[in-house]
N, C-alpha and C positions, 0 to 999 in steps of 0.2 A: 736543617738544624744547625745551629751554630756550635762550634767547639769553643768552650770557654777556657782560655789559656790561663794558667796560674800567673798571678800578677808578679811582676818583677819591679825592682827599684826603677822609678821613672825619672829620677833626677840624677844628674852626673855629679852632684855634690858628694864629696867623700863623707861617710858616716862619722858621727862624733864619737860613737862608742858601740859596744856590742848591742846595747839596748836599741840604739837607733838603726842598727843593721836590720833588726827584726821589725822595727816600726816603719821604716822607710817604705816597704812595699804597700803599706796601707793607703798611701796617698791616692792611688788610682785603682784600688781594689774594688771589688763589687760591694763589699760590706764595710761600712765605716762605723767607728765607735764614737760615742758621745763623750762629754767631759767626765761623766761619772763612771765611765768604763763600760757602759751598756751600749749595744748597737742601736741604731735608730732607723735603719732601713736598708734597702738594696739599691745600689747605684748602677743603673744602666746595664743590668745583667744580660738582657736579651738584645741590646743594641750593639752587636758585634759586627765588624766588617765582614763582607761576603767572603773575602779570601781566607778567613779562619774557619769556614764551615767544613764539616766532614760530610762526605756523601752518605746518603741514606744506606747504601749497601754496605759501606764500611761500618756504620753504626750497628747494622744488623749483625754483621759478623763479630763485632766486638761484644755485642749482647750475648751471642752464643758462647763466646769465650768466657765471659763473666759468669753466665748461668752454669756452664760446665764446671768451672772451678768451685762455685758455690754449692753445686749439687754434690761434689765430692766430699767437701768438709761437712755438709749437712748429713749426708748418707753415713759418713764415718761415725757420727755420734750415736746412731741407733742400730746399725746393721749387726753389731756383735751381740745384741740382746738374745737372738735365737741361735747364734753360732757358738757361744761360750761353752755349752755342754759338750759339743763335739771337740772343741779345742782342748778342754780340760781332759777329756778321754784320751786324746792323741798324745798330749804331753804328760799325762798323769800329774797335773799341776793345779789341783783344786785350791791350794793355798794362794795361788797367784791371781785368782779371778779378779779381785778388786783392783789389781795393778793394771789390768788390760784397759780399764777405763780411766783410772786416775793418772796414769803416766801421761796420757794425752792431755788431760785437763791441767795437770801441774805445769807442763812446759808452755801450754797456750797462755795461761794466766801470767806465768813468770816473765815472758818476753813480749807480751802485748804492747806495753809502753815503749819498749826498745824499738819495736817496729814503727811506732808512731814517730819517734825521733828520726828513724831512717827515711821515712816518707817526707819529712820536713827538709831533710838535708840532701837527698839524692832523688834522681828522676823516678817518678811513680812507676813508669814502665819497667825499669830494671829491678826495683825493689819487689814489685809484684811478681815478676818472673822468678826472682830468687825464692820467694815464699812458695810458689807453686812447685818449683823444682825440689825444694826441701821436703815438701809434703809428699810428692811422688816418690822420692827416695825412701822416705819412711814407709810408704805403702808397699814398695818393692821389698824392703827388708822384712816387713811383716808377712808378705805372701810367701817368701822363700825361707822363713825362719826355721832353723833346724831344732831350736830349743825354745822353751818358754821364756827364758831370759832374753833371747834374741828378739822374740815377739814384743816384749815389753820395751826394749830399746827402740825398735822400729816405731812403736806407738808414741814414744817420747819424741822421736825425730819428726814424725808426722805432725805432732802437736806444735812443734816449733814453726813449721811451715804454715799451719792453719792460722796461727796468730797474725801472720802478715796478709792472708788472703782476704778476709772480710773487710778490713780497713782499706785495702787496695781496691776492692770492688766499689766501695762508696766513693773513694777519691777519683777513680777513673770515670765514674758517672758524673761527679762534680766538675771535672775538667773538660768533659765532652758533650754534656747535655745542658741546655739552658735551664736556669733555676726553676722557672715556672713549670717545666715539664718533668722535673726529677721525681716528684711524688709518684708518677705512673711507673717509672723505672724501679723505684724502691719497692713499690707494690709488687712488681714482677719478681724481684729478688726475694721478697718475703714469701710469695707463693711457691717459688722453687724450693725454698728452705722447708716449707710445710710439706710439700709433696715428697721431697727426699727423706724427710724425717719419718713419714708414715710408710714409705716404700722400703726403708731400711730393714726392719724386722722381717718383712715378707720376702725380700730378696735374700736375706741371710738364711732364712729357712729353706728356700729353693736351692741355694748353693750348697748348703750343708747336706741336704737330703739327696740331691741328684748329681752334684759334681764333687766339690770339695770346699771346705771352709776357707781355703786359701783364696778363692775367688771373691771373698768379701773384701779383699785388699787389691787383687788384680783388677777389679772393675774400675778402680780409680785411674789406672794407667792410660787407657784410651781417651778418657775425658781430659786428663792432664795434657796429653799430647795435643789434642784439639785446642785447648786453652792456650798453651805455650805458642803453638804455631800461629794462631790468629792474632795474638797479642804482638808477637814479633813482626808480623807482616803489616798489620793495619792500625796499630796504636802509635800515634806520633810521640816521639820522645821530647817532652817539654821540660824546661828547666824547673827544678824544685823551688818552693817558696823562698828558701834561704840559699839560693844559688850563688850569692855574692860572697859567701864565706870561703876562705882557702881551707886546705886540708887540715891545718893545725887547729883552726877555729872549729871545724866540724868534729874533730876528735874531742876537743874540750866540751862541745855542745852535748856529747853523749852522756855527760854526768856519770862517769865511771864509778865515782865514789858512791853516789846515791844508788846506782844500780847494784853495786856490791852488797849493799844492805837490803835493798828491796827484794831481790830475787830469793835469797835464803829466808827472808821474813815471810814471803808469800808461801813458800814451800812448807815452812813450819806450821803455818796456819792450816793449810790444806791437809797436811799429815795429821794434825790434831783432829780435824773434822772427819777425816777418813777413818781413823782408828777409834776415836771416841765413841763409846757406846756400842761398838761392834767388836773390835779385836781386844780393846781394853776398856774398863769402866772409866767414866768421865773423871773420877777422882784419883785415877792411877797416876803415879809419879811421872810417867812418861808423857802423858797428856798434859798435865800441869806444866811440866818443863817446856814442852813445845809452845804452849800459850805464853809462858813467861818470856822465852827467847823471842817469840814473835813480837811481843810488846816492846821489848828492849830494842830490837832491830828497827821497828817502825818509829820509835822515838828518835833514834839516831838518824834515820832516813828523813824524818820531818825537819830535824835540825839542819841536815845537809841541804835540803831543798830551800830553806830560808837563806842559807849561806850562798848557794849557787845562783839564786834569783832567776834571771832569764835563761840561764843554762841548765836549770833544774830539769829532772825527768818529768816532773809535773809542774810547769811554770805557774807560779801563783797568780799571775795576771789573768790566766785562763779561768781559774776558779773564782776570781773576783767578779766575773760576768754573771749576773743573776740568771741569764738565759741558760748558760752552761750548767750552773748549779741546779737549776730546775730540771734540766734534761737528765742530769746524773741521778737526781732523786727519783724522778719518774722511772728511769731504767732500772734502778736498784729495786724499787718496790714492785714494779710490774714483772721484772725478770724473776724475782723470788716467788711471787704469787703463781705465775704460770708454770714454773718448774715443779712446784708442789703438786699441782693438778696433773701435770704430765706424768709424774711418778706414781701418785696415789690413786688416781681414777682407775687405771688398769687393775690395781690391787683390789679396788672395790668391786669391779666386774668379776674378777676371778674368785675372790673370797665370798662375797655376798650372793652373787648370782650363779656361781659355780661353773663358769665357762672356761674354756681353754685359753692359752695365751694368744693363739691366733684369733679366736672369737673376740677376745678382749680388744685386740688391735682393730678388728672390724667395727666394734662398738664405739671406738674412739674416732671413727671417720667423721662424725658430725663436727667435732672440734677442728679437724684438719681441713675439711672442705669449707667450713665456716671461716676459718682463718684465711684461706686462699681467696674466697669471694670477697670478704670484707677488707682485705688488704688492698685489693684492686679498687674496690669502691672508695676506700679511704684515700688512696692515691689520686683517684679522679676528682673527688670532692675538694681536696686541697689544691689541686691544679686549677679547678674552676673558681673557687672562692679566693685563693691567693694567700690564705692564712692557715697555718698548721695548729696554732694554739687552741682554738675552740674545739678541734677534733681530738686533741690530746686530752682536754678536759672531758669531752664526751666519752672518750675511750676509758678513762678512769671510772666514770660513773657507771657505764654499761658493764664493764668488767666486774666491778664490785657487786652489782646487782646479780650478774650471772654466777659469780662465786658464792654469793649469799644463797641463791636458789639451790646450787649444788650441795650446799651444806645442810639442806633439808631432806636429802635422800634418806629413805628408810629401807629396811630389808625387803619390803614388798613394793617398792616403787616400780612403776611400769615404764614402758618404752617412751611414752609421750613426755614423761618427766625428764629422764636422763638425756634424751635427744634434744628436747627444747632448751634445757638448761645449758647444755654444751654449746648449742648454737648461740645463745645469748652471751656466754663467756667469750667465745671465739669472735663474735661480732665486735665486742669491746676491744679485744686484743688486736684484731686486724686493723682497727681504726688508728691505733697508736704505735704498734710494735715497730714499724719501720719509719713512720713519719717523724719519730723522735730523732732519727738520724739527719733530718733536715736542719735541726737547730744549729749545729756547728757550722753548717754550710751557709747559713744566713747570718748568724750572730757573731761568727769569728772571722777575722781577716785571713787571707790565704795562708800566711806564714804560720798561723796557729791551728788551722783546720785539721792537719794530720794528727796532732797531739790531742785535740779536742775529741775527735772521732775515736781515737784509741782509748782515751779515758772512758768514754761512754761504753765501748765494748768491754773493756777491762772490768768496770764496775758491774756490768750486767752479768758477765761470766762468773765473777767472784761471788756476787750475791746469790746466784743460783746454787753454788756449792754450799754457801753458808746456811741458806734457808732450808736446803734439803737436809742438812745435818740437824737443824733445829726441829724440822718436821719429824725426822726419824726418832729423835729423842722424845718428843711429845707423844708420838704414836705408841712407842714401846711402853712408856710410863702409864699412859692412859689405858692401854690394853690390859695391863696387869691390874690396874685399879678397877676397871670395868668388869673384868672376870671375877674379881672378889665380890662384886655386887650382883652380877647376873648369874654366875655359875660358881658359887662358893665351894662346891664339892669337887670341882675340877682343878687339877694342878695347873697353875698358869704357865709354868715352865714347859709343860707338855704341849700347850697350845702354841707358844712362841717357837718351839723347836719344830713344830709341824709346818710343812710347807703350805703356802697359801692355797694351792690347788688340791691339797690332800685332806682338807678339813672334813669333807664328807665321807672320806674313807676311814679316818682315824677316830671318828666320834659317832656314837650311836644316834638313831633318830630322836631319842629323848634328850640327849646331850647337845645336839647340834643347834637348836633354836637359840638357847641362851648364849652359846659361843658366838653365833652370828650376830646377835644383838650387841655383844661386847665389842666384836670386831667393827661393826658398823659405827657404833658410837665413837670408837677410837679414831677411825678414819675421818668422821665428821669433825671431831675436835681438832684434828690436824688441818682440815679445811679452814677452820676458823682463822688460822694464821694467814692463809692466803687471802681470806676475805679482808682481814685488817690491812694487809699490805696493799691490796688493790685499792681499798678506800683511801689509804694514806698517799697513794701515788698522785692523787688529784692536786696536792699542794705543790707539786713540781710545776705543772703548766700554769697554775694560778700565779705563781711567782714570776713567770716569764712575761716579757713584753709581747705585744701583738705585732710581729714583724711581717711585712708583706713580701711575698715571693715575686710579685710582678709590678708593684707600684712604688717607685723610689720616692723617698721623702725629700722635700726641698732642702732641708738643712743638713742632710747626711754628709755631703762633701765638706761643708764648713766645719761641722763638729768633728769630722774625721781629721781635718787639718789641725784643729786645736788640740786634739788628742795626741797627734804626732809631736806637736810643738811641746806639749807638757812632758811627753816622754823624753824628748831630747834635752829639755831643761833639767829633768831629774837625773839624766845620765851625766850631764855636765857637772852637776853638784856633786854627784858621787865620785866621779873620777878626778875632778878638779882640773880638767883639761878638755881640749876639743871645743873651746868656745867659738873659735872662728868658724870651724866646720859647721857647728850647730847653727850659728847665725846665718851662714851662707845657705844652709838648707832651708831656713825659714824664709829667706829672701826669694829663693827659687820657688818655694811653695806659694 
């Protein structure tokens, strides 16, 4: 297998401006852009010289390192589900429960784009190792936490590291695996994510019941050591896409002003979503103030991005590519849809079918196993056919159908229905969940790939938080309304305050059926949001070009050169200088 090295500037011509510094690497990159800003194909991705190949055994060990790190962050997202009761008993900290999860999410979202910049400016190997080290430090703090506050701080630190891990996994695959073979590797990563996610609650239960809840965090340490050791020994340290910048230019490229407004803005939004409808009513002054501050900070941030141009945290040239825009839309819609089912389908099993949390997890296995199988199938199909776009479209259609079928569940639905519908949903999700990560690897030049991948991950993570809050609000409102219709003699507040697993204990056999009908309808009405989002996701891949992973288009190089020339000309106009350098660059090109 060939190791695809990040493209560096191939011409000795001095750059005309900061814009040309980033455009210069595109001349001999795998992916070239056309005149209108869209990519037109892949250029010689697999035609690499033999001396750049990595030995199979090295790729195998690197794969183990990447799977280990991905296992840690995937496990960390679900393992606390069954451990939280013991943690709250230990610290007497019931009021802190929400922060055990949200502290991790807040920091992950807040610094995701910052890590994208780091990957563009510094060697992938060292940025990735930094992310893993920070995550492991956070896990160690959580495992040894003497107080609830220390545990929350550890979760926040772990979230900082997790933000850099997933982007790094994708980039390491991109720089060491030929493009046409990457779908198989991304399928493996998706499968590991699914396995770790379902293993989380089971391991959490085992640790809390038979050892200690602290092992929910200690388990990350040996996996982290394996990942760090193998990456140190076997991953080549290749120059970053923007390696031609000196340290002053790199500092300027971080867009510190934009980041100053972005991170507080994201935190305000997540706090509003975390507290709204739970700790405070949605019309509470605190929630309204958080949304207002978020809006003001985002407005300023957008203005800063226009001002910073190519140094922006989110460079506008990336969002001008319709392929990236389509991928972002697909990720937002699909991420929101799947997260709603991930959260509310277990509630349906526990409330409507009256099973325990463990049994609910077992009944979710069709979703997990289906995702694992179809992620591998999807990766293989994309590798064989050479195009990801048709499978993203198919993913949207099948996911929407599966979501629609799940929205037909009734209080008396049998195994065949909820098993079959889950398989259908996971089949659609598996075909597209990881294949969308191929889009920036094909559509963006190497200099933009780290930021494009980070933008995708950032929007998916944020959309999950947003649509979960939307779903929670719909569920609560519809449950109250349905109780008035199905069980008018029962106080709706008593139902809401009753735990999902205690409905059969707190209501008589005569009261229970209408309560379950109201519960079922509220959950189904929540599913409708996921159905709409899954259906809307199809507009993302429809908007994309059909770019090949294995057959370069004849005009790719020519159009890429024209795009570089146009970028240089625009830079000269803006700066009013550098004409000679720009002209020399065009002559060499």
